[in-house]
C-alpha positions in Angstrom: -22.6 8.2 -2.1 -20.2 7.5 0.6 -17.6 10.0 2.0 -14.0 10.0 3.4 -14.2 11.1 6.8 -11.8 13.8 7.9 -8.6 13.5 9.2 -8.3 14.6 13.0 -10.9 14.5 15.6 -14.4 13.7 14.7 -16.5 17.1 14.4 -18.9 17.8 17.0 -22.7 17.2 16.5 -23.7 19.6 13.8 -25.6 22.6 14.7 -28.1 24.7 12.4 -25.0 27.0 11.5 -23.3 24.0 10.5 -26.4 23.1 8.3 -26.4 26.7 6.8 -22.6 26.7 5.9 -23.0 23.2 4.2 -25.7 24.6 2.3 -23.6 27.7 1.1 -21.0 25.2 0.2 -23.5 23.2 -1.8 -24.6 26.2 -3.7 -21.0 27.9 -4.5 -20.1 24.2 -5.6 -23.0 24.0 -8.2 -22.1 27.6 -9.4 -18.4 26.9 -9.7 -19.1 23.4 -11.6 -21.7 25.8 -13.8 -18.6 28.3 -14.7 -16.5 25.6 -15.5 -19.2 23.9 -17.9 -19.8 27.3 -19.6 -16.3 27.7 -20.1 -15.9 24.6 -21.8 -19.0 25.2 -24.2 -16.2 28.0 -25.7 -13.0 25.8 -25.8 -12.4 22.8 -27.9 -9.8 19.9 -27.7 -7.8 19.5 -24.5 -8.8 22.6 -22.5 -12.3 21.6 -23.1 -12.0 18.5 -21.5 -9.7 19.5 -18.4 -12.8 22.1 -17.7 -15.1 19.1 -18.0 -13.0 17.2 -15.6 -12.8 20.1 -13.2 -17.0 20.3 -13.1 -17.0 16.9 -12.4 -14.7 17.1 -9.4 -16.9 19.7 -8.2 -19.9 17.7 -8.6 -18.0 15.1 -6.2 -18.0 17.9 -3.5 -21.2 18.5 -4.2 -22.4 15.3 -3.0 -20.6 15.3 -0.1 -22.6 18.2 1.4 -25.6 16.6 0.2 -25.0 13.7 1.9 -24.5 15.6 5.3 -27.8 17.6 4.5 -29.4 14.4 4.1 -30.6 15.6 0.8 -31.8 18.7 -1.2 -32.7 21.3 1.2 -36.3 22.9 1.2 -34.4 26.6 0.8 -30.9 27.4 -0.5 -28.7 30.5 0.3 -27.7 32.6 -2.7 -24.6 32.0 -4.4 -21.9 34.1 -2.9 -21.2 37.4 -4.5 -17.6 35.8 -5.7 -19.2 33.1 -7.5 -22.3 34.9 -9.2 -19.4 37.5 -10.4 -17.6 34.4 -12.1 -20.7 32.9 -13.6 -21.7 36.6 -15.1 -18.8 36.9 -16.9 -18.1 33.1 -17.9 -21.9 33.4 -19.8 -20.8 36.8 -21.3 -16.9 36.4 -21.9 -15.3 33.3 -21.4 -12.0 34.8 -21.3 -8.8 34.8 -19.5 -10.5 37.1 -16.9 -12.8 34.2 -15.7 -9.9 31.9 -15.3 -7.6 34.3 -13.2 -10.8 34.7 -11.0 -11.5 31.1 -10.5 -7.8 30.7 -9.9 -8.0 33.3 -7.0 -11.2 31.6 -5.7 -9.7 27.9 -5.8 -7.1 29.3 -3.9 -9.4 30.6 -1.0 -11.1 27.5 -0.5 -12.4 27.2 3.1 -11.9 23.3 3.4 -8.6 23.6 5.0 -10.4 24.7 8.3 -13.7 23.1 7.7 -14.2 20.2 9.9 -17.1 18.6 8.3 -14.7 18.5 5.0 -12.6 15.8 4.3 -9.1 15.8 3.8 -9.3 14.7 0.1 -11.8 17.8 -0.6 -9.3 20.2 0.8 -6.4 18.6 -1.6 -8.6 18.4 -4.3 -8.9 22.5 -4.2 -5.2 23.1 -3.7 -5.0 20.8 -7.2 -7.8 22.5 -8.8 -6.1 25.9 -8.2 -2.9 24.5 -10.2 -5.0 23.5 -13.1 -6.7 26.8 -13.6 -3.4 28.3 -13.1 -2.2 26.3 -15.9 -5.5 26.9 -18.3 -4.9 31.1 -17.5 -1.5 30.6 -18.0 -2.0 29.8 -21.7 -4.3 32.9 -22.2 -1.5 35.2 -20.4 1.4 33.8 -22.7 -1.2 34.6 -25.9 -1.7 38.1 -24.3 2.0 38.9 -22.8 3.2 41.0 -25.7 0.4 43.1 -26.7 -1.4 43.6 -23.6 1.7 43.9 -21.6 2.5 47.2 -23.9 -1.3 48.3 -23.8 -1.9 48.2 -19.8 1.8 49.6 -18.8 1.3 52.5 -21.7 -1.9 53.6 -20.1 -0.5 53.3 -16.7 2.7 55.4 -17.8 0.4 58.1 -19.5 -1.8 58.6 -16.5 1.0 59.0 -14.2 3.4 61.0 -16.3 0.7 63.4 -17.4 -0.9 63.9 -14.2 2.3 64.4 -12.6 3.1 67.0 -15.6 -0.1 68.9 -15.4 0.2 69.0 -11.7 3.4 70.1 -11.8 3.2 72.9 -14.5 -0.3 73.8 -12.6 1.2 74.5 -9.2 4.0 77.4 -10.5 0.7 79.7 -11.0 0.8 79.8 -15.0 -2.1 80.4 -17.1 -4.6 77.3 -17.4 -3.7 77.8 -21.7 -0.2 77.1 -20.5 -1.3 73.8 -18.7 -3.1 72.7 -21.4 -0.8 73.1 -23.8 2.0 71.2 -21.8 -0.3 68.6 -21.4 -0.6 67.9 -24.9 2.9 68.2 -25.8 3.4 65.8 -23.2 0.6 63.5 -24.1 2.3 63.4 -27.7 5.8 63.1 -26.9 5.4 60.3 -24.4 3.3 58.9 -27.0 5.9 58.5 -29.5 8.5 57.8 -27.1 6.6 54.8 -25.8 5.4 53.2 -29.3 9.1 53.9 -30.3 10.7 52.2 -27.6 8.2 49.2 -27.5 8.9 48.6 -31.3 12.6 48.5 -30.6 12.4 46.2 -27.7 10.0 43.7 -29.1 11.8 44.1 -32.7 15.2 43.4 -31.0 13.8 40.5 -28.7 12.2 38.7 -31.7 16.0 39.0 -33.4 17.7 37.8 -30.7 15.4 34.8 -30.5 15.9 34.2 -34.3 19.6 34.5 -33.5 19.6 31.9 -30.7 17.0 29.6 -32.2 18.4 26.3 -34.1 18.0 26.9 -38.0 17.5 24.5 -40.8 20.9 25.1 -42.4 22.0 21.6 -41.6 18.7 19.3 -42.8 19.7 18.9 -46.2 23.0 17.5 -45.7 21.6 14.7 -42.9 22.0 11.9 -45.1 25.5 12.5 -46.3 26.8 12.2 -42.5 28.7 9.0 -41.4 26.4 7.0 -39.4 29.3 5.9 -37.1 31.3 9.1 -37.2 29.9 12.4 -37.4 29.1 15.5 -35.1 25.7 15.1 -34.9 25.6 14.3 -31.4 27.6 17.4 -30.3 24.8 19.7 -31.4 22.2 17.7 -29.4 24.8 18.2 -26.4 24.7 21.9 -26.8 21.1 21.5 -26.3 21.2 19.8 -22.9 21.3 16.3 -23.7 24.0 13.9 -21.9 26.4 12.0 -24.0 24.7 8.7 -24.7 21.1 10.3 -25.1 22.7 12.7 -27.6 24.7 9.8 -29.4 21.3 7.7 -29.8 19.3 10.5 -30.8 22.0 11.2 -33.6 22.2 8.2 -34.9 18.6 7.9 -35.1 18.3 10.9 -37.0 20.8 10.1 -39.6 19.3 6.5 -39.7 16.1 8.3 -40.8 17.5 10.9 -43.2 18.9 8.1 -45.0 16.4 6.4 -45.2 13.7 8.4 -45.9 12.1 9.3 -49.4 13.1 12.7 -51.4 10.0 14.5 -50.2 10.2 13.4 -46.5 11.6 16.2 -44.1 14.1 14.9 -41.6 15.0 18.0 -39.3 17.8 18.5 -36.6 15.4 20.6 -34.7 12.1 21.8 -33.9 11.2 25.5 -33.5 9.9 26.8 -30.2 7.0 28.9 -29.5 8.7 31.8 -28.1 8.2 34.1 -30.9 4.0 34.0 -30.1 4.9 35.1 -26.8 6.8 37.9 -27.4 4.2 39.2 -29.8 4.7 41.7 -32.9 6.9 44.7 -32.7 4.3 46.9 -34.6 1.2 45.5 -32.5 3.4 46.2 -29.3 4.4 49.7 -30.6 0.7 50.5 -32.0 -0.9 49.2 -28.4 1.6 51.2 -26.5 1.2 54.7 -28.3 -2.8 54.4 -28.6 -2.9 53.4 -24.8 -0.5 55.7 -23.5 -2.4 58.6 -25.6 -5.6 57.1 -23.9 -4.1 57.4 -20.6 -2.5 60.9 -20.9 -5.4 62.6 -22.2 -7.7 62.3 -19.0 -5.5 64.6 -16.7 -5.7 67.0 -19.5 -9.5 66.7 -19.9 -10.7 69.5 -17.2 -8.3 72.1 -18.8 -9.4 70.9 -22.4 -13.2 72.1 -21.4 -12.4 75.1 -20.0 -11.8 74.3 -16.1 -8.6 75.7 -14.2 -7.5 76.0 -10.7 -8.7 73.9 -8.1 -11.7 72.9 -10.0 -9.7 71.5 -12.6 -7.0 69.6 -10.3 -9.9 67.8 -8.4 -11.7 66.8 -11.4 -8.2 65.3 -12.8 -7.4 63.5 -9.6 -10.8 61.9 -9.6 -10.7 60.8 -12.9 -7.1 59.6 -12.9 -8.0 57.8 -9.7 -10.6 55.7 -11.3 -8.3 54.9 -14.3 -5.4 53.9 -12.0 -7.8 51.6 -10.0 -9.0 49.9 -12.9 -5.5 49.4 -14.7 -4.0 48.0 -11.4 -7.2 45.6 -11.1 -7.0 44.5 -14.5 -3.4 43.6 -14.1 -4.4 42.0 -10.8 -7.0 40.0 -12.3 -4.6 38.6 -15.1 -1.7 37.6 -12.7 -4.1 36.1 -10.1 -3.8 38.5 -7.6 -6.5 40.2 -5.6 -7.4 43.1 -7.8 -8.4 45.5 -5.3 -5.0 45.2 -3.5 -3.4 46.2 -6.8 -5.6 48.7 -8.1 -4.7 50.4 -4.4 -1.0 50.2 -5.2 -1.3 51.6 -8.6 -3.4 54.2 -7.2 -0.9 55.0 -4.4 2.3 55.0 -7.0 0.4 57.6 -9.4 -0.9 59.8 -6.6 2.2 59.8 -4.8 4.2 61.2 -8.3 1.7 63.7 -8.7 2.3 65.0 -5.3 5.7 65.2 -5.6 5.7 67.1 -8.8 3.0 69.3 -7.3 5.2 70.0 -4.1 8.2 70.8 -6.8 5.8 73.2 -8.9 4.5 75.1 -5.7 8.4 75.5 -4.8 9.4 76.8 -7.7 6.0 79.0 -8.3 7.1 80.7 -5.2 10.9 81.0 -6.3 9.7 82.5 -9.7 7.1 85.1 -7.8 
């Protein structure tokens, strides 16, 4: 297969190091194509076709490296760690997490600085990143309501209850009081979070109901005068210009006057915003349960009878792991580097705990 030569200066004569790099590219392209095919097996319709087209595009890049190598090498390197993780997740989950990781992988393409890659290949990788971003966005929209409440509920539980038990513990009170304070904080916070999410999502859905067009006018369309009516004004309020609105209004009235009794002619089509917002009860339940699951972690050392420095150290270690996990999860789903998001979450949580611990020491000293 012939390839388009790269733009710019002609690369120097390839070295053995270049050939090893090409072999790595070959392996990674094959691995990425396999991931897209495995994801396609779990999809239907348009998404399946898009994923298969991406796999075919990776096949074109594979052919480029095969041609430069002069055919299939006798020995090939192992796929990169990122490609192996993607493949493992695609085989077992086929979820939004895989698409988010694939989005990151496409964004880190080395072809911009690779002298033996064509400019077309570098452009392909950027487009692939946008295609995968679009596929991932569909899953993110489906997860947005309940998932947002779950993740942020768990994170709030971890941070707020860690800060609470650290602050109370630093005053020098008995371990039983620290435990009681932690359980009280768990229940109060979980109930508050659940109620707040219910009110928030319910209010948002009611706002959408009030804002979205309704069907009150649908049954009178056939009675309108085709030349003198205000239906065009409806479409102008929705962003159409005057000429387009008049044409659309005439089309709707004509269809209504010529339709059979059983044929529905509508002024509007309802949007999909309700799916994005999610269920109020689902968001409230997720927020309550995940806040409680996060808030119980800092209390566990005292629950099992530890006290003093060992309890504090164990609570910090367990909460640290949980904060890294929630931060990395949000990073994955948002297409951001998971480690960076995890470390940011860890810094915020430990920062809040440190401030309350210092305040606890201050009040403990003043009380004594």
